[in-house]
N, CA, C and O atoms as a GROMACS GRO file, in nm:
protein
  576
    1UNK      N    1  -4.623   8.621   3.593
    1UNK     CA    2  -4.502   8.542   3.589
    1UNK      C    3  -4.456   8.520   3.445
    1UNK      O    4  -4.337   8.521   3.416
    2UNK      N    5  -4.554   8.499   3.355
    2UNK     CA    6  -4.522   8.480   3.214
    2UNK      C    7  -4.644   8.512   3.129
    2UNK      O    8  -4.757   8.510   3.176
    3UNK      N    9  -4.617   8.541   3.003
    3UNK     CA   10  -4.720   8.556   2.902
    3UNK      C   11  -4.689   8.453   2.796
    3UNK      O   12  -4.572   8.418   2.775
    4UNK      N   13  -4.790   8.403   2.728
    4UNK     CA   14  -4.761   8.306   2.623
    4UNK      C   15  -4.865   8.314   2.514
    4UNK      O   16  -4.975   8.367   2.532
    5UNK      N   17  -4.827   8.260   2.400
    5UNK     CA   18  -4.918   8.246   2.288
    5UNK      C   19  -4.889   8.112   2.223
    5UNK      O   20  -4.778   8.059   2.234
    6UNK      N   21  -4.988   8.059   2.156
    6UNK     CA   22  -4.966   7.939   2.075
    6UNK      C   23  -4.916   7.982   1.938
    6UNK      O   24  -4.954   8.088   1.888
    7UNK      N   25  -4.831   7.902   1.880
    7UNK     CA   26  -4.786   7.928   1.744
    7UNK      C   27  -4.903   7.897   1.652
    7UNK      O   28  -4.965   7.792   1.662
    8UNK      N   29  -4.933   7.990   1.561
    8UNK     CA   30  -5.048   7.975   1.474
    8UNK      C   31  -5.047   7.840   1.402
    8UNK      O   32  -4.946   7.800   1.346
    9UNK      N   33  -5.160   7.772   1.406
    9UNK     CA   34  -5.181   7.642   1.341
    9UNK      C   35  -5.096   7.530   1.402
    9UNK      O   36  -5.084   7.423   1.343
   10UNK      N   37  -5.038   7.554   1.518
   10UNK     CA   38  -4.957   7.452   1.586
   10UNK      C   39  -4.998   7.450   1.733
   10UNK      O   40  -4.936   7.518   1.816
   11UNK      N   41  -5.101   7.375   1.767
   11UNK     CA   42  -5.156   7.376   1.902
   11UNK      C   43  -5.056   7.328   2.007
   11UNK      O   44  -5.074   7.356   2.126
   12UNK      N   45  -4.952   7.257   1.966
   12UNK     CA   46  -4.857   7.203   2.062
   12UNK      C   47  -4.729   7.284   2.073
   12UNK      O   48  -4.632   7.239   2.135
   13UNK      N   49  -4.725   7.405   2.014
   13UNK     CA   50  -4.607   7.491   2.018
   13UNK      C   51  -4.644   7.624   2.081
   13UNK      O   52  -4.746   7.684   2.049
   14UNK      N   53  -4.558   7.669   2.172
   14UNK     CA   54  -4.585   7.792   2.247
   14UNK      C   55  -4.463   7.882   2.245
   14UNK      O   56  -4.349   7.837   2.238
   15UNK      N   57  -4.490   8.012   2.251
   15UNK     CA   58  -4.387   8.113   2.269
   15UNK      C   59  -4.416   8.178   2.403
   15UNK      O   60  -4.526   8.228   2.426
   16UNK      N   61  -4.316   8.178   2.493
   16UNK     CA   62  -4.332   8.237   2.625
   16UNK      C   63  -4.243   8.359   2.638
   16UNK      O   64  -4.131   8.361   2.589
   17UNK      N   65  -4.293   8.460   2.705
   17UNK     CA   66  -4.216   8.577   2.743
   17UNK      C   67  -4.225   8.586   2.894
   17UNK      O   68  -4.331   8.615   2.950
   18UNK      N   69  -4.112   8.562   2.961
   18UNK     CA   70  -4.114   8.562   3.108
   18UNK      C   71  -4.104   8.705   3.159
   18UNK      O   72  -4.035   8.788   3.100
   19UNK      N   73  -4.173   8.732   3.269
   19UNK     CA   74  -4.168   8.864   3.330
   19UNK      C   75  -4.029   8.888   3.389
   19UNK      O   76  -3.960   8.796   3.432
   20UNK      N   77  -3.991   9.015   3.391
   20UNK     CA   78  -3.862   9.053   3.449
   20UNK      C   79  -3.856   9.012   3.597
   20UNK      O   80  -3.955   9.023   3.669
   21UNK      N   81  -3.741   8.967   3.640
   21UNK     CA   82  -3.710   8.933   3.779
   21UNK      C   83  -3.771   8.801   3.826
   21UNK      O   84  -3.765   8.772   3.946
   22UNK      N   85  -3.830   8.721   3.738
   22UNK     CA   86  -3.885   8.593   3.782
   22UNK      C   87  -3.782   8.482   3.763
   22UNK      O   88  -3.684   8.498   3.690
   23UNK      N   89  -3.806   8.372   3.829
   23UNK     CA   90  -3.724   8.252   3.817
   23UNK      C   91  -3.761   8.178   3.688
   23UNK      O   92  -3.879   8.150   3.664
   24UNK      N   93  -3.662   8.146   3.608
   24UNK     CA   94  -3.687   8.072   3.484
   24UNK      C   95  -3.750   7.937   3.515
   24UNK      O   96  -3.851   7.900   3.455
   25UNK      N   97  -3.692   7.864   3.608
   25UNK     CA   98  -3.740   7.728   3.635
   25UNK      C   99  -3.879   7.728   3.698
   25UNK      O  100  -3.961   7.642   3.666
   26UNK      N  101  -3.906   7.822   3.787
   26UNK     CA  102  -4.040   7.830   3.847
   26UNK      C  103  -4.144   7.861   3.740
   26UNK      O  104  -4.252   7.801   3.738
   27UNK      N  105  -4.113   7.956   3.652
   27UNK     CA  106  -4.208   7.993   3.546
   27UNK      C  107  -4.230   7.876   3.450
   27UNK      O  108  -4.344   7.849   3.411
   28UNK      N  109  -4.123   7.808   3.411
   28UNK     CA  110  -4.137   7.692   3.321
   28UNK      C  111  -4.219   7.581   3.385
   28UNK      O  112  -4.305   7.522   3.320
   29UNK      N  113  -4.192   7.554   3.512
   29UNK     CA  114  -4.267   7.448   3.581
   29UNK      C  115  -4.415   7.485   3.591
   29UNK      O  116  -4.501   7.401   3.566
   30UNK      N  117  -4.444   7.610   3.625
   30UNK     CA  118  -4.584   7.654   3.635
   30UNK      C  119  -4.653   7.642   3.500
   30UNK      O  120  -4.768   7.598   3.493
   31UNK      N  121  -4.584   7.680   3.392
   31UNK     CA  122  -4.642   7.672   3.259
   31UNK      C  123  -4.671   7.526   3.222
   31UNK      O  124  -4.780   7.494   3.174
   32UNK      N  125  -4.574   7.437   3.244
   32UNK     CA  126  -4.593   7.296   3.211
   32UNK      C  127  -4.706   7.234   3.292
   32UNK      O  128  -4.784   7.153   3.241
   33UNK      N  129  -4.717   7.272   3.418
   33UNK     CA  130  -4.827   7.221   3.501
   33UNK      C  131  -4.960   7.275   3.451
   33UNK      O  132  -5.057   7.200   3.441
   34UNK      N  133  -4.966   7.405   3.419
   34UNK     CA  134  -5.090   7.465   3.370
   34UNK      C  135  -5.137   7.398   3.241
   34UNK      O  136  -5.257   7.373   3.224
   35UNK      N  137  -5.045   7.368   3.151
   35UNK     CA  138  -5.080   7.309   3.022
   35UNK      C  139  -5.080   7.156   3.023
   35UNK      O  140  -5.116   7.094   2.924
   36UNK      N  141  -5.040   7.095   3.135
   36UNK     CA  142  -5.035   6.949   3.143
   36UNK      C  143  -4.929   6.888   3.053
   36UNK      O  144  -4.947   6.778   3.002
   37UNK      N  145  -4.818   6.958   3.032
   37UNK     CA  146  -4.711   6.910   2.944
   37UNK      C  147  -4.620   6.816   3.023
   37UNK      O  148  -4.557   6.856   3.121
   38UNK      N  149  -4.613   6.690   2.978
   38UNK     CA  150  -4.527   6.590   3.042
   38UNK      C  151  -4.422   6.535   2.947
   38UNK      O  152  -4.349   6.442   2.982
   39UNK      N  153  -4.415   6.591   2.827
   39UNK     CA  154  -4.317   6.546   2.730
   39UNK      C  155  -4.298   6.660   2.629
   39UNK      O  156  -4.395   6.707   2.569
   40UNK      N  157  -4.172   6.704   2.610
   40UNK     CA  158  -4.151   6.811   2.515
   40UNK      C  159  -4.010   6.862   2.515
   40UNK      O  160  -3.919   6.802   2.574
   41UNK      N  161  -3.993   6.976   2.448
   41UNK     CA  162  -3.860   7.037   2.441
   41UNK      C  163  -3.871   7.187   2.464
   41UNK      O  164  -3.977   7.248   2.445
   42UNK      N  165  -3.758   7.247   2.506
   42UNK     CA  166  -3.751   7.388   2.544
   42UNK      C  167  -3.629   7.449   2.475
   42UNK      O  168  -3.525   7.385   2.464
   43UNK      N  169  -3.643   7.573   2.430
   43UNK     CA  170  -3.531   7.649   2.377
   43UNK      C  171  -3.553   7.796   2.407
   43UNK      O  172  -3.667   7.839   2.420
   44UNK      N  173  -3.444   7.873   2.416
   44UNK     CA  174  -3.466   8.014   2.440
   44UNK      C  175  -3.339   8.095   2.458
   44UNK      O  176  -3.228   8.045   2.447
   45UNK      N  177  -3.362   8.224   2.487
   45UNK     CA  178  -3.254   8.318   2.512
   45UNK      C  179  -3.307   8.429   2.601
   45UNK      O  180  -3.427   8.436   2.628
   46UNK      N  181  -3.216   8.516   2.646
   46UNK     CA  182  -3.258   8.625   2.733
   46UNK      C  183  -3.142   8.680   2.812
   46UNK      O  184  -3.028   8.677   2.766
   47UNK      N  185  -3.172   8.731   2.931
   47UNK     CA  186  -3.069   8.790   3.017
   47UNK      C  187  -3.104   8.761   3.162
   47UNK      O  188  -3.220   8.763   3.202
   48UNK      N  189  -3.000   8.734   3.241
   48UNK     CA  190  -3.016   8.704   3.383
   48UNK      C  191  -2.910   8.779   3.464
   48UNK      O  192  -2.808   8.822   3.410
   49UNK      N  193  -2.936   8.795   3.594
   49UNK     CA  194  -2.835   8.855   3.680
   49UNK      C  195  -2.804   8.768   3.803
   49UNK      O  196  -2.729   8.809   3.891
   50UNK      N  197  -2.864   8.651   3.807
   50UNK     CA  198  -2.838   8.556   3.915
   50UNK      C  199  -2.868   8.418   3.859
   50UNK      O  200  -2.979   8.392   3.812
   51UNK      N  201  -2.770   8.328   3.863
   51UNK     CA  202  -2.791   8.195   3.807
   51UNK      C  203  -2.711   8.092   3.886
   51UNK      O  204  -2.598   8.118   3.927
   52UNK      N  205  -2.772   7.975   3.906
   52UNK     CA  206  -2.704   7.864   3.972
   52UNK      C  207  -2.697   7.748   3.874
   52UNK      O  208  -2.798   7.699   3.825
   53UNK      N  209  -2.573   7.707   3.846
   53UNK     CA  210  -2.547   7.597   3.754
   53UNK      C  211  -2.503   7.475   3.835
   53UNK      O  212  -2.458   7.487   3.949
   54UNK      N  213  -2.517   7.360   3.775
   54UNK     CA  214  -2.478   7.233   3.839
   54UNK      C  215  -2.388   7.156   3.744
   54UNK      O  216  -2.408   7.155   3.623
   55UNK      N  217  -2.289   7.091   3.803
   55UNK     CA  218  -2.194   7.008   3.729
   55UNK      C  219  -2.183   6.875   3.803
   55UNK      O  220  -2.168   6.874   3.926
   56UNK      N  221  -2.191   6.765   3.730
   56UNK     CA  222  -2.173   6.633   3.791
   56UNK      C  223  -2.029   6.591   3.769
   56UNK      O  224  -1.984   6.575   3.655
   57UNK      N  225  -1.956   6.572   3.877
   57UNK     CA  226  -1.819   6.525   3.870
   57UNK      C  227  -1.824   6.372   3.860
   57UNK      O  228  -1.857   6.306   3.958
   58UNK      N  229  -1.793   6.315   3.743
   58UNK     CA  230  -1.808   6.170   3.726
   58UNK      C  231  -1.712   6.088   3.810
   58UNK      O  232  -1.741   5.971   3.839
   59UNK      N  233  -1.598   6.144   3.850
   59UNK     CA  234  -1.505   6.066   3.931
   59UNK      C  235  -1.552   6.052   4.076
   59UNK      O  236  -1.522   5.952   4.141
   60UNK      N  237  -1.625   6.151   4.126
   60UNK     CA  238  -1.674   6.144   4.264
   60UNK      C  239  -1.823   6.111   4.271
   60UNK      O  240  -1.876   6.077   4.377
   61UNK      N  241  -1.892   6.122   4.155
   61UNK     CA  242  -2.036   6.103   4.147
   61UNK      C  243  -2.111   6.202   4.238
   61UNK      O  244  -2.218   6.172   4.292
   62UNK      N  245  -2.053   6.320   4.254
   62UNK     CA  246  -2.115   6.424   4.334
   62UNK      C  247  -2.143   6.546   4.246
   62UNK      O  248  -2.068   6.579   4.154
   63UNK      N  249  -2.254   6.612   4.279
   63UNK     CA  250  -2.289   6.734   4.208
   63UNK      C  251  -2.219   6.852   4.274
   63UNK      O  252  -2.205   6.858   4.396
   64UNK      N  253  -2.175   6.946   4.190
   64UNK     CA  254  -2.113   7.069   4.237
   64UNK      C  255  -2.198   7.183   4.182
   64UNK      O  256  -2.215   7.196   4.061
   65UNK      N  257  -2.252   7.264   4.271
   65UNK     CA  258  -2.335   7.378   4.232
   65UNK      C  259  -2.254   7.506   4.248
   65UNK      O  260  -2.175   7.520   4.341
   66UNK      N  261  -2.274   7.600   4.156
   66UNK     CA  262  -2.207   7.728   4.165
   66UNK      C  263  -2.304   7.837   4.122
   66UNK      O  264  -2.373   7.824   4.021
   67UNK      N  265  -2.309   7.943   4.202
   67UNK     CA  266  -2.398   8.055   4.175
   67UNK      C  267  -2.318   8.174   4.123
   67UNK      O  268  -2.209   8.203   4.173
   68UNK      N  269  -2.373   8.241   4.024
   68UNK     CA  270  -2.310   8.357   3.963
   68UNK      C  271  -2.405   8.476   3.980
   68UNK      O  272  -2.520   8.470   3.936
   69UNK      N  273  -2.357   8.581   4.042
   69UNK     CA  274  -2.435   8.704   4.061
   69UNK      C  275  -2.374   8.814   3.976
   69UNK      O  276  -2.293   8.894   4.024
   70UNK      N  277  -2.412   8.816   3.851
   70UNK     CA  278  -2.364   8.916   3.756
   70UNK      C  279  -2.458   8.918   3.637
   70UNK      O  280  -2.528   8.820   3.611
   71UNK      N  281  -2.459   9.029   3.566
   71UNK     CA  282  -2.543   9.038   3.447
   71UNK      C  283  -2.483   8.951   3.337
   71UNK      O  284  -2.365   8.962   3.306
   72UNK      N  285  -2.566   8.865   3.276
   72UNK     CA  286  -2.522   8.776   3.170
   72UNK      C  287  -2.631   8.764   3.064
   72UNK      O  288  -2.750   8.771   3.096
   73UNK      N  289  -2.590   8.746   2.941
   73UNK     CA  290  -2.681   8.718   2.831
   73UNK      C  291  -2.693   8.567   2.815
   73UNK      O  292  -2.592   8.497   2.813
   74UNK      N  293  -2.815   8.518   2.804
   74UNK     CA  294  -2.835   8.376   2.774
   74UNK      C  295  -2.812   8.360   2.625
   74UNK      O  296  -2.892   8.406   2.544
   75UNK      N  297  -2.703   8.295   2.590
   75UNK     CA  298  -2.674   8.273   2.448
   75UNK      C  299  -2.741   8.146   2.398
   75UNK      O  300  -2.764   8.130   2.278
   76UNK      N  301  -2.772   8.056   2.490
   76UNK     CA  302  -2.848   7.937   2.454
   76UNK      C  303  -2.908   7.875   2.580
   76UNK      O  304  -2.840   7.858   2.681
   77UNK      N  305  -3.033   7.842   2.572
   77UNK     CA  306  -3.102   7.767   2.676
   77UNK      C  307  -3.173   7.654   2.602
   77UNK      O  308  -3.252   7.678   2.511
   78UNK      N  309  -3.144   7.532   2.642
   78UNK     CA  310  -3.205   7.418   2.575
   78UNK      C  311  -3.239   7.312   2.679
   78UNK      O  312  -3.169   7.298   2.779
   79UNK      N  313  -3.345   7.239   2.654
   79UNK     CA  314  -3.381   7.137   2.751
   79UNK      C  315  -3.495   7.051   2.704
   79UNK      O  316  -3.546   7.064   2.593
   80UNK      N  317  -3.533   6.960   2.794
   80UNK     CA  318  -3.644   6.872   2.764
   80UNK      C  319  -3.738   6.864   2.883
   80UNK      O  320  -3.702   6.894   2.996
   81UNK      N  321  -3.858   6.821   2.852
   81UNK     CA  322  -3.962   6.803   2.953
   81UNK      C  323  -4.000   6.656   2.951
   81UNK      O  324  -4.029   6.600   2.845
   82UNK      N  325  -3.999   6.596   3.067
   82UNK     CA  326  -4.047   6.459   3.080
   82UNK      C  327  -4.126   6.455   3.209
   82UNK      O  328  -4.170   6.559   3.259
   83UNK      N  329  -4.146   6.337   3.263
   83UNK     CA  330  -4.220   6.328   3.389
   83UNK      C  331  -4.144   6.241   3.488
   83UNK      O  332  -4.072   6.148   3.451
   84UNK      N  333  -4.163   6.274   3.614
   84UNK     CA  334  -4.110   6.194   3.724
   84UNK      C  335  -4.214   6.203   3.835
   84UNK      O  336  -4.255   6.312   3.874
   85UNK      N  337  -4.255   6.089   3.883
   85UNK     CA  338  -4.358   6.083   3.988
   85UNK      C  339  -4.486   6.153   3.944
   85UNK      O  340  -4.554   6.215   4.026
   86UNK      N  341  -4.520   6.145   3.815
   86UNK     CA  342  -4.644   6.201   3.763
   86UNK      C  343  -4.646   6.351   3.746
   86UNK      O  344  -4.751   6.408   3.716
   87UNK      N  345  -4.531   6.418   3.764
   87UNK     CA  346  -4.523   6.562   3.751
   87UNK      C  347  -4.422   6.598   3.642
   87UNK      O  348  -4.335   6.517   3.609
   88UNK      N  349  -4.432   6.719   3.586
   88UNK     CA  350  -4.332   6.760   3.488
   88UNK      C  351  -4.193   6.757   3.550
   88UNK      O  352  -4.174   6.796   3.666
   89UNK      N  353  -4.096   6.712   3.471
   89UNK     CA  354  -3.956   6.706   3.512
   89UNK      C  355  -3.878   6.783   3.406
   89UNK      O  356  -3.879   6.745   3.289
   90UNK      N  357  -3.812   6.890   3.447
   90UNK     CA  358  -3.740   6.976   3.355
   90UNK      C  359  -3.590   6.946   3.361
   90UNK      O  360  -3.532   6.942   3.469
   91UNK      N  361  -3.531   6.927   3.247
   91UNK     CA  362  -3.386   6.908   3.236
   91UNK      C  363  -3.336   7.016   3.141
   91UNK      O  364  -3.358   7.008   3.020
   92UNK      N  365  -3.270   7.118   3.197
   92UNK     CA  366  -3.236   7.238   3.121
   92UNK      C  367  -3.086   7.267   3.133
   92UNK      O  368  -3.029   7.262   3.242
   93UNK      N  369  -3.024   7.298   3.020
   93UNK     CA  370  -2.885   7.344   3.018
   93UNK      C  371  -2.883   7.486   2.963
   93UNK      O  372  -2.972   7.528   2.889
   94UNK      N  373  -2.778   7.559   3.003
   94UNK     CA  374  -2.769   7.700   2.966
   94UNK      C  375  -2.624   7.737   2.938
   94UNK      O  376  -2.532   7.686   3.001
   95UNK      N  377  -2.607   7.826   2.842
   95UNK     CA  378  -2.479   7.892   2.819
   95UNK      C  379  -2.506   8.041   2.833
   95UNK      O  380  -2.601   8.094   2.775
   96UNK      N  381  -2.421   8.109   2.911
   96UNK     CA  382  -2.441   8.251   2.937
   96UNK      C  383  -2.311   8.327   2.911
   96UNK      O  384  -2.202   8.281   2.946
   97UNK      N  385  -2.325   8.444   2.850
   97UNK     CA  386  -2.211   8.528   2.816
   97UNK      C  387  -2.195   8.639   2.919
   97UNK      O  388  -2.290   8.709   2.954
   98UNK      N  389  -2.072   8.652   2.967
   98UNK     CA  390  -2.038   8.757   3.065
   98UNK      C  391  -2.003   8.888   2.993
   98UNK      O  392  -1.994   8.892   2.870
   99UNK      N  393  -1.982   8.994   3.072
   99UNK     CA  394  -1.951   9.124   3.014
   99UNK      C  395  -1.818   9.126   2.940
   99UNK      O  396  -1.796   9.211   2.854
  100UNK      N  397  -1.727   9.032   2.972
  100UNK     CA  398  -1.599   9.024   2.900
  100UNK      C  399  -1.609   8.930   2.779
  100UNK      O  400  -1.508   8.899   2.716
  101UNK      N  401  -1.730   8.886   2.746
  101UNK     CA  402  -1.762   8.798   2.633
  101UNK      C  403  -1.718   8.654   2.652
  101UNK      O  404  -1.726   8.575   2.558
  102UNK      N  405  -1.671   8.619   2.771
  102UNK     CA  406  -1.645   8.478   2.800
  102UNK      C  407  -1.779   8.413   2.832
  102UNK      O  408  -1.874   8.480   2.871
  103UNK      N  409  -1.786   8.282   2.815
  103UNK     CA  410  -1.911   8.210   2.839
  103UNK      C  411  -1.893   8.106   2.949
  103UNK      O  412  -1.786   8.047   2.964
  104UNK      N  413  -2.000   8.087   3.023
  104UNK     CA  414  -2.006   7.982   3.123
  104UNK      C  415  -2.135   7.905   3.099
  104UNK      O  416  -2.227   7.955   3.034
  105UNK      N  417  -2.141   7.785   3.150
  105UNK     CA  418  -2.264   7.710   3.128
  105UNK      C  419  -2.268   7.582   3.207
  105UNK      O  420  -2.172   7.545   3.274
  106UNK      N  421  -2.380   7.515   3.197
  106UNK     CA  422  -2.399   7.388   3.264
  106UNK      C  423  -2.547   7.359   3.279
  106UNK      O  424  -2.632   7.420   3.215
  107UNK      N  425  -2.573   7.264   3.366
  107UNK     CA  426  -2.710   7.226   3.400
  107UNK      C  427  -2.769   7.342   3.480
  107UNK      O  428  -2.709   7.387   3.578
  108UNK      N  429  -2.884   7.390   3.440
  108UNK     CA  430  -2.946   7.505   3.507
  108UNK      C  431  -3.032   7.460   3.623
  108UNK      O  432  -3.132   7.390   3.605
  109UNK      N  433  -2.994   7.501   3.744
  109UNK     CA  434  -3.081   7.480   3.859
  109UNK      C  435  -3.184   7.591   3.866
  109UNK      O  436  -3.303   7.565   3.887
  110UNK      N  437  -3.139   7.715   3.848
  110UNK     CA  438  -3.231   7.827   3.844
  110UNK      C  439  -3.158   7.953   3.801
  110UNK      O  440  -3.035   7.961   3.810
  111UNK      N  441  -3.233   8.050   3.753
  111UNK     CA  442  -3.179   8.180   3.716
  111UNK      C  443  -3.290   8.282   3.725
  111UNK      O  444  -3.407   8.252   3.702
  112UNK      N  445  -3.252   8.404   3.759
  112UNK     CA  446  -3.348   8.513   3.772
  112UNK      C  447  -3.332   8.608   3.652
  112UNK      O  448  -3.222   8.654   3.622
  113UNK      N  449  -3.442   8.634   3.586
  113UNK     CA  450  -3.443   8.721   3.469
  113UNK      C  451  -3.406   8.863   3.510
  113UNK      O  452  -3.455   8.915   3.611
  114UNK      N  453  -3.320   8.926   3.430
  114UNK     CA  454  -3.293   9.068   3.446
  114UNK      C  455  -3.286   9.128   3.306
  114UNK      O  456  -3.179   9.137   3.245
  115UNK      N  457  -3.400   9.167   3.258
  115UNK     CA  458  -3.415   9.216   3.121
  115UNK      C  459  -3.531   9.146   3.056
  115UNK      O  460  -3.645   9.190   3.066
  116UNK      N  461  -3.502   9.036   2.990
  116UNK     CA  462  -3.607   8.963   2.919
  116UNK      C  463  -3.567   8.817   2.908
  116UNK      O  464  -3.450   8.781   2.923
  117UNK      N  465  -3.666   8.734   2.883
  117UNK     CA  466  -3.641   8.593   2.853
  117UNK      C  467  -3.753   8.544   2.763
  117UNK      O  468  -3.871   8.553   2.797
  118UNK      N  469  -3.714   8.493   2.647
  118UNK     CA  470  -3.810   8.444   2.549
  118UNK      C  471  -3.781   8.297   2.523
  118UNK      O  472  -3.669   8.259   2.492
  119UNK      N  473  -3.884   8.216   2.537
  119UNK     CA  474  -3.869   8.072   2.526
  119UNK      C  475  -3.966   8.014   2.425
  119UNK      O  476  -4.075   8.067   2.403
  120UNK      N  477  -3.925   7.906   2.364
  120UNK     CA  478  -4.012   7.826   2.280
  120UNK      C  479  -4.031   7.692   2.350
  120UNK      O  480  -3.933   7.629   2.391
  121UNK      N  481  -4.154   7.649   2.363
  121UNK     CA  482  -4.185   7.519   2.423
  121UNK      C  483  -4.267   7.441   2.322
  121UNK      O  484  -4.369   7.488   2.272
  122UNK      N  485  -4.221   7.321   2.293
  122UNK     CA  486  -4.296   7.230   2.207
  122UNK      C  487  -4.340   7.112   2.291
  122UNK      O  488  -4.257   7.041   2.348
  123UNK      N  489  -4.470   7.091   2.299
  123UNK     CA  490  -4.525   6.977   2.373
  123UNK      C  491  -4.544   6.862   2.276
  123UNK      O  492  -4.603   6.879   2.170
  124UNK      N  493  -4.493   6.746   2.312
  124UNK     CA  494  -4.513   6.626   2.230
  124UNK      C  495  -4.641   6.558   2.275
  124UNK      O  496  -4.672   6.557   2.394
  125UNK      N  497  -4.716   6.502   2.182
  125UNK     CA  498  -4.840   6.436   2.221
  125UNK      C  499  -4.813   6.314   2.308
  125UNK      O  500  -4.716   6.241   2.288
  126UNK      N  501  -4.899   6.294   2.405
  126UNK     CA  502  -4.886   6.180   2.495
  126UNK      C  503  -4.772   6.197   2.592
  126UNK      O  504  -4.727   6.308   2.620
  127UNK      N  505  -4.726   6.086   2.643
  127UNK     CA  506  -4.614   6.085   2.736
  127UNK      C  507  -4.541   5.954   2.718
  127UNK      O  508  -4.579   5.872   2.634
  128UNK      N  509  -4.439   5.934   2.794
  128UNK     CA  510  -4.372   5.804   2.796
  128UNK      C  511  -4.348   5.772   2.942
  128UNK      O  512  -4.392   5.847   3.029
  129UNK      N  513  -4.280   5.664   2.972
  129UNK     CA  514  -4.268   5.616   3.110
  129UNK      C  515  -4.209   5.721   3.204
  129UNK      O  516  -4.248   5.727   3.320
  130UNK      N  517  -4.117   5.803   3.156
  130UNK     CA  518  -4.064   5.908   3.241
  130UNK      C  519  -3.917   5.892   3.272
  130UNK      O  520  -3.836   5.865   3.183
  131UNK      N  521  -3.882   5.909   3.399
  131UNK     CA  522  -3.743   5.908   3.444
  131UNK      C  523  -3.722   5.801   3.551
  131UNK      O  524  -3.812   5.770   3.629
  132UNK      N  525  -3.602   5.747   3.552
  132UNK     CA  526  -3.560   5.654   3.657
  132UNK      C  527  -3.418   5.690   3.695
  132UNK      O  528  -3.341   5.739   3.612
  133UNK      N  529  -3.383   5.668   3.818
  133UNK     CA  530  -3.247   5.695   3.863
  133UNK      C  531  -3.158   5.578   3.826
  133UNK      O  532  -3.183   5.464   3.867
  134UNK      N  533  -3.055   5.606   3.748
  134UNK     CA  534  -2.960   5.503   3.706
  134UNK      C  535  -2.863   5.475   3.821
  134UNK      O  536  -2.798   5.566   3.872
  135UNK      N  537  -2.853   5.348   3.862
  135UNK     CA  538  -2.769   5.309   3.975
  135UNK      C  539  -2.621   5.340   3.952
  135UNK      O  540  -2.551   5.379   4.045
  136UNK      N  541  -2.573   5.322   3.829
  136UNK     CA  542  -2.430   5.341   3.801
  136UNK      C  543  -2.391   5.489   3.803
  136UNK      O  544  -2.288   5.525   3.860
  137UNK      N  545  -2.473   5.575   3.741
  137UNK     CA  546  -2.436   5.715   3.729
  137UNK      C  547  -2.502   5.807   3.832
  137UNK      O  548  -2.452   5.916   3.859
  138UNK      N  549  -2.615   5.763   3.889
  138UNK     CA  550  -2.690   5.847   3.980
  138UNK      C  551  -2.773   5.954   3.909
  138UNK      O  552  -2.828   6.044   3.973
  139UNK      N  553  -2.782   5.944   3.777
  139UNK     CA  554  -2.852   6.042   3.696
  139UNK      C  555  -2.995   5.992   3.667
  139UNK      O  556  -3.017   5.873   3.648
  140UNK      N  557  -3.090   6.085   3.665
  140UNK     CA  558  -3.228   6.051   3.628
  140UNK      C  559  -3.236   6.042   3.476
  140UNK      O  560  -3.242   6.143   3.407
  141UNK      N  561  -3.237   5.920   3.425
  141UNK     CA  562  -3.237   5.895   3.281
  141UNK      C  563  -3.377   5.865   3.231
  141UNK      O  564  -3.466   5.826   3.307
  142UNK      N  565  -3.396   5.884   3.099
  142UNK     CA  566  -3.523   5.845   3.038
  142UNK      C  567  -3.550   5.697   3.063
  142UNK      O  568  -3.459   5.614   3.064
  143UNK      N  569  -3.676   5.667   3.084
  143UNK     CA  570  -3.720   5.528   3.093
  143UNK      C  571  -3.825   5.509   2.985
  143UNK      O  572  -3.932   5.569   2.989
  144UNK      N  573  -3.793   5.424   2.888
  144UNK     CA  574  -3.885   5.400   2.776
  144UNK      C  575  -3.959   5.270   2.796
  144UNK      O  576  -4.041   5.232   2.712
   0.00000   0.00000   0.00000
């Protein structure tokens, strides 16, 4: 599903190379569970051919999901790792470039690699309280 290495002299930093055709979110979750990472950050790039993004419409407080089935370059993938209910909780956003060089993006629900995906994961020592659902926005916010 993935290969990884630690950054030399940095035990809390990892470089991941995801296998072709795997789910980004499944691979990230498996990696965080394997390493016990409950607090950290994620960054990366790559290529996908199937991706589902999410958008929160603040006027209706409803999520809108949209799936794209086309080859796209990940121009930026960024996110954070926290915990919810004692498990890793991934919050990831993505910007992807289409063949006409236009870009789309949003909250990443999932994407399937088609080509390569290289990620950097930095685990922060310890953890913090995690996430709580905010009554006003319906969003899972940090709880300090």
